[in-house]
The first five atom37 places (N, CA, C, CB, O) and aatype in JSON, in Angstrom:
{
  "aatype": [12, 11, 16, 18, 8, 19, 6, 7, 12, 16, 4, 5, 8, 4, 19, 8, 0, 19, 6, 6, 0, 19, 11, 0, 10, 15, 2, 9, 5, 6, 19, 8, 19, 2, 10, 11, 16, 7, 16, 10, 11, 9, 16, 7, 15, 19, 3, 6, 0, 11, 10, 11, 11, 0, 9, 6, 7, 6, 7, 18, 11, 10, 19],
  "atom_mask": [
    [1, 1, 1, 1, 1],
    [1, 1, 1, 1, 1],
    [1, 1, 1, 1, 1],
    [1, 1, 1, 1, 1],
    [1, 1, 1, 1, 1],
    [1, 1, 1, 1, 1],
    [1, 1, 1, 1, 1],
    [1, 1, 1, 0, 1],
    [1, 1, 1, 1, 1],
    [1, 1, 1, 1, 1],
    [1, 1, 1, 1, 1],
    [1, 1, 1, 1, 1],
    [1, 1, 1, 1, 1],
    [1, 1, 1, 1, 1],
    [1, 1, 1, 1, 1],
    [1, 1, 1, 1, 1],
    [1, 1, 1, 1, 1],
    [1, 1, 1, 1, 1],
    [1, 1, 1, 1, 1],
    [1, 1, 1, 1, 1],
    [1, 1, 1, 1, 1],
    [1, 1, 1, 1, 1],
    [1, 1, 1, 1, 1],
    [1, 1, 1, 1, 1],
    [1, 1, 1, 1, 1],
    [1, 1, 1, 1, 1],
    [1, 1, 1, 1, 1],
    [1, 1, 1, 1, 1],
    [1, 1, 1, 1, 1],
    [1, 1, 1, 1, 1],
    [1, 1, 1, 1, 1],
    [1, 1, 1, 1, 1],
    [1, 1, 1, 1, 1],
    [1, 1, 1, 1, 1],
    [1, 1, 1, 1, 1],
    [1, 1, 1, 1, 1],
    [1, 1, 1, 1, 1],
    [1, 1, 1, 0, 1],
    [1, 1, 1, 1, 1],
    [1, 1, 1, 1, 1],
    [1, 1, 1, 1, 1],
    [1, 1, 1, 1, 1],
    [1, 1, 1, 1, 1],
    [1, 1, 1, 0, 1],
    [1, 1, 1, 1, 1],
    [1, 1, 1, 1, 1],
    [1, 1, 1, 1, 1],
    [1, 1, 1, 1, 1],
    [1, 1, 1, 1, 1],
    [1, 1, 1, 1, 1],
    [1, 1, 1, 1, 1],
    [1, 1, 1, 1, 1],
    [1, 1, 1, 1, 1],
    [1, 1, 1, 1, 1],
    [1, 1, 1, 1, 1],
    [1, 1, 1, 1, 1],
    [1, 1, 1, 0, 1],
    [1, 1, 1, 1, 1],
    [1, 1, 1, 0, 1],
    [1, 1, 1, 1, 1],
    [1, 1, 1, 1, 1],
    [1, 1, 1, 1, 1],
    [1, 1, 1, 1, 1]
  ],
  "atom_positions": [
    [[17.94, 24.67, 6.61], [16.7, 23.75, 6.92], [17.2, 22.29, 6.92], [15.46, 23.91, 5.77], [17.83, 21.87, 5.95]],
    [[16.94, 21.47, 8.03], [17.06, 20.06, 7.9], [15.87, 19.35, 7.78], [17.73, 19.55, 8.91], [14.79, 19.64, 8.28]],
    [[16.2, 18.22, 6.96], [15.09, 17.21, 6.68], [15.35, 15.83, 7.42], [14.97, 16.95, 5.06], [16.48, 15.32, 7.45]],
    [[14.27, 15.26, 8.0], [14.2, 14.07, 8.42], [12.9, 13.11, 7.94], [14.29, 14.24, 9.8], [11.87, 13.59, 7.47]],
    [[13.08, 11.98, 8.09], [11.84, 11.1, 7.81], [11.25, 10.51, 9.23], [12.29, 9.79, 6.76], [11.88, 9.96, 10.13]],
    [[9.99, 10.76, 9.16], [9.17, 10.12, 10.26], [8.27, 9.06, 9.67], [8.28, 11.19, 11.02], [7.57, 9.19, 8.67]],
    [[8.4, 7.96, 10.44], [7.34, 6.76, 9.98], [6.4, 6.6, 11.08], [8.05, 5.23, 9.68], [6.75, 6.72, 12.26]],
    [[5.15, 6.33, 10.69], [3.93, 5.94, 11.4], [2.79, 6.99, 11.37], [0.0, 0.0, 0.0], [1.72, 6.9, 11.98]],
    [[3.18, 7.97, 10.55], [2.07, 9.07, 10.48], [1.14, 8.58, 9.38], [2.67, 10.63, 10.11], [1.51, 8.06, 8.33]],
    [[-0.2, 8.82, 9.79], [-1.28, 8.27, 8.75], [-2.37, 9.28, 8.58], [-1.97, 6.86, 9.25], [-3.23, 9.13, 7.72]],
    [[-2.36, 10.22, 9.31], [-3.41, 11.38, 9.14], [-2.99, 12.75, 9.52], [-4.63, 11.09, 9.96], [-1.82, 12.88, 9.88]],
    [[-3.77, 13.8, 9.49], [-3.5, 15.19, 9.78], [-3.28, 15.35, 11.42], [-4.77, 16.1, 9.22], [-2.6, 16.24, 11.93]],
    [[-3.93, 14.39, 12.08], [-3.76, 14.53, 13.53], [-2.33, 14.12, 13.82], [-4.81, 13.65, 14.35], [-1.67, 14.82, 14.58]],
    [[-1.78, 12.97, 13.24], [-0.43, 12.63, 13.4], [0.44, 13.79, 12.96], [-0.11, 11.37, 12.64], [1.42, 14.02, 13.67]],
    [[0.23, 14.59, 11.86], [1.18, 15.78, 11.36], [0.96, 16.82, 12.62], [0.67, 16.53, 9.67], [1.99, 17.31, 13.07]],
    [[0.02, 17.1, 13.08], [-0.18, 18.12, 14.11], [0.59, 17.61, 15.46], [-1.83, 18.35, 14.36], [1.19, 18.41, 16.17]],
    [[0.55, 16.45, 15.69], [1.08, 15.77, 16.91], [2.58, 16.0, 16.8], [0.69, 14.17, 16.99], [3.19, 16.47, 17.75]],
    [[3.18, 15.67, 15.67], [4.6, 15.64, 15.38], [5.04, 17.24, 15.45], [4.89, 14.9, 13.84], [5.97, 17.6, 16.17]],
    [[4.3, 18.11, 14.66], [4.44, 19.64, 14.67], [4.7, 20.2, 16.02], [3.19, 20.32, 14.13], [5.72, 20.83, 16.25]],
    [[3.76, 19.96, 16.96], [3.69, 20.38, 18.37], [4.55, 19.89, 19.16], [2.59, 20.14, 18.94], [4.93, 20.57, 20.11]],
    [[5.09, 18.54, 18.93], [6.24, 18.1, 19.86], [7.41, 18.68, 19.39], [6.46, 16.59, 19.95], [8.2, 18.94, 20.29]],
    [[7.8, 18.99, 18.14], [8.96, 19.56, 17.61], [9.01, 20.95, 18.13], [8.98, 19.5, 16.09], [10.01, 21.42, 18.67]],
    [[7.76, 21.67, 17.93], [7.76, 23.12, 18.31], [7.96, 23.44, 19.74], [6.53, 23.73, 17.91], [8.25, 24.58, 20.08]],
    [[7.79, 22.34, 20.72], [8.15, 22.5, 21.99], [9.54, 22.42, 22.51], [7.48, 21.71, 22.58], [9.91, 22.69, 23.65]],
    [[10.33, 21.99, 21.43], [11.91, 22.01, 21.86], [12.58, 23.34, 21.68], [12.78, 20.98, 20.98], [12.17, 24.1, 20.81]],
    [[13.5, 23.63, 22.37], [14.23, 25.12, 22.16], [14.7, 25.18, 20.9], [15.49, 25.45, 23.09], [14.79, 24.2, 20.16]],
    [[15.06, 26.54, 20.55], [15.8, 26.84, 19.29], [14.99, 26.54, 18.11], [17.08, 26.05, 19.21], [15.51, 26.92, 17.07]],
    [[14.03, 26.06, 18.02], [13.17, 25.75, 16.68], [12.48, 27.0, 16.16], [11.98, 24.63, 16.95], [11.69, 27.62, 16.87]],
    [[12.78, 27.36, 14.96], [12.24, 28.55, 14.27], [10.95, 28.05, 13.53], [13.34, 29.21, 13.24], [9.85, 28.51, 13.8]],
    [[11.16, 27.09, 12.59], [10.15, 26.64, 11.75], [9.96, 25.11, 11.82], [10.45, 27.08, 10.39], [10.91, 24.37, 12.08]],
    [[8.73, 24.66, 11.59], [8.54, 23.15, 11.42], [7.58, 22.83, 10.08], [7.82, 22.52, 12.86], [6.53, 23.43, 9.87]],
    [[7.99, 22.01, 9.42], [6.98, 21.54, 8.25], [7.05, 20.23, 8.08], [7.23, 22.13, 6.88], [8.08, 19.62, 7.78]],
    [[5.8, 19.67, 8.3], [5.58, 17.99, 8.19], [4.89, 17.8, 7.05], [4.72, 17.25, 9.39], [3.91, 18.53, 6.92]],
    [[5.12, 16.96, 6.1], [4.48, 16.55, 4.99], [4.14, 14.98, 5.17], [5.36, 16.86, 3.75], [4.96, 14.07, 5.22]],
    [[2.74, 14.89, 5.28], [2.14, 13.63, 5.52], [2.42, 12.68, 4.41], [0.7, 13.78, 5.7], [2.72, 11.51, 4.66]],
    [[2.34, 13.17, 3.17], [2.44, 12.45, 1.9], [3.81, 11.94, 1.74], [2.06, 13.34, 0.72], [3.93, 10.83, 1.22]],
    [[4.79, 12.52, 2.09], [6.16, 12.25, 1.78], [6.91, 11.53, 3.09], [6.87, 13.66, 1.35], [7.97, 10.91, 3.02]],
    [[6.08, 11.77, 4.33], [6.78, 11.43, 5.57], [7.93, 12.04, 6.09], [0.0, 0.0, 0.0], [8.75, 11.52, 6.84]],
    [[7.95, 13.44, 5.55], [9.12, 14.15, 5.95], [8.87, 15.34, 7.01], [9.75, 14.69, 4.7], [7.8, 15.94, 7.05]],
    [[9.9, 15.63, 7.82], [10.0, 16.79, 8.71], [11.0, 17.66, 8.43], [10.16, 16.43, 10.0], [12.19, 17.34, 8.46]],
    [[10.57, 18.85, 8.14], [11.73, 20.03, 7.79], [11.86, 21.17, 9.04], [11.23, 20.94, 6.23], [10.96, 21.96, 9.35]],
    [[12.9, 21.09, 9.55], [13.12, 22.0, 10.67], [14.2, 23.31, 10.4], [13.65, 21.07, 11.87], [15.29, 23.07, 9.87]],
    [[13.84, 24.58, 10.76], [14.72, 25.42, 10.68], [14.91, 25.72, 12.0], [14.46, 26.42, 9.86], [13.97, 25.87, 12.77]],
    [[16.26, 25.83, 12.38], [16.7, 26.14, 13.82], [17.9, 25.19, 14.15], [0.0, 0.0, 0.0], [18.39, 24.43, 13.32]],
    [[18.3, 25.32, 15.38], [19.09, 24.34, 16.0], [18.52, 23.34, 16.82], [19.97, 24.9, 16.7], [17.82, 23.68, 17.77]],
    [[18.75, 22.09, 16.55], [18.08, 21.07, 17.31], [19.04, 19.95, 17.91], [17.05, 20.44, 16.41], [19.91, 19.49, 17.18]],
    [[18.89, 19.5, 19.25], [19.41, 18.21, 19.45], [18.79, 17.09, 19.09], [19.63, 18.06, 20.55], [17.72, 16.74, 19.59]],
    [[19.41, 16.43, 18.22], [18.79, 15.18, 17.59], [18.45, 14.34, 18.52], [19.6, 14.46, 16.67], [17.38, 13.79, 18.26]],
    [[19.06, 13.95, 19.74], [18.53, 13.17, 20.69], [17.2, 13.34, 21.45], [19.39, 13.13, 21.47], [16.4, 12.51, 21.88]],
    [[17.24, 15.06, 21.49], [15.86, 15.39, 22.03], [14.74, 15.31, 21.0], [15.86, 16.8, 22.62], [13.58, 15.02, 21.31]],
    [[15.16, 15.61, 19.68], [14.23, 15.44, 18.61], [13.61, 14.15, 18.57], [14.84, 15.69, 17.39], [12.38, 14.01, 18.62]],
    [[14.45, 13.17, 18.47], [14.18, 11.69, 18.43], [13.24, 11.31, 19.61], [15.56, 10.85, 18.54], [12.23, 10.63, 19.4]],
    [[13.55, 11.73, 20.77], [12.88, 11.47, 22.12], [11.34, 12.06, 22.04], [13.78, 12.24, 23.41], [10.37, 11.52, 22.59]],
    [[11.31, 13.14, 21.34], [9.95, 13.98, 21.34], [9.03, 13.35, 20.39], [10.13, 15.54, 20.91], [7.83, 13.23, 20.64]],
    [[9.58, 12.93, 19.3], [8.99, 12.2, 18.24], [8.45, 10.99, 18.67], [9.89, 11.95, 17.22], [7.26, 10.71, 18.5]],
    [[9.36, 10.18, 19.28], [9.06, 8.87, 19.62], [7.95, 8.83, 20.78], [10.37, 8.16, 20.02], [7.13, 7.92, 20.85]],
    [[8.02, 9.91, 21.7], [7.08, 10.17, 22.75], [5.76, 10.29, 22.08], [0.0, 0.0, 0.0], [4.77, 9.94, 22.73]],
    [[5.62, 10.7, 20.94], [4.23, 10.82, 20.44], [3.86, 9.64, 19.75], [4.03, 11.99, 19.54], [2.72, 9.53, 19.29]],
    [[4.96, 8.47, 19.58], [4.26, 7.38, 19.04], [4.81, 6.99, 17.64], [0.0, 0.0, 0.0], [4.54, 5.93, 17.08]],
    [[5.62, 7.98, 17.12], [6.21, 7.86, 15.74], [7.7, 7.48, 15.91], [6.07, 9.27, 14.89], [8.23, 7.26, 17.0]],
    [[8.35, 7.41, 14.61], [9.67, 6.93, 14.62], [10.43, 7.89, 13.67], [9.75, 5.4, 14.18], [10.04, 8.12, 12.53]],
    [[11.47, 8.4, 14.19], [12.45, 9.24, 13.46], [13.45, 8.48, 12.79], [13.12, 10.16, 14.34], [14.27, 7.82, 13.42]],
    [[13.41, 8.55, 11.44], [14.28, 7.54, 10.68], [15.59, 8.41, 10.26], [13.44, 6.87, 9.28], [16.5, 7.89, 9.62]]
  ]
}
């Protein structure tokens, strides 16, 4: 499981948007987003450039 930090999330809608954007990528098995800590945990194989693009496409920043 890889852990990333996401900036800009302020509510549960944000969490849902990030989860759905990441789940749409190929080879993702599990996605967990924690609003309080601003973390994104992913199980599976992910292209980090595509991950960044998906998250930034929703208006958030992958740190």
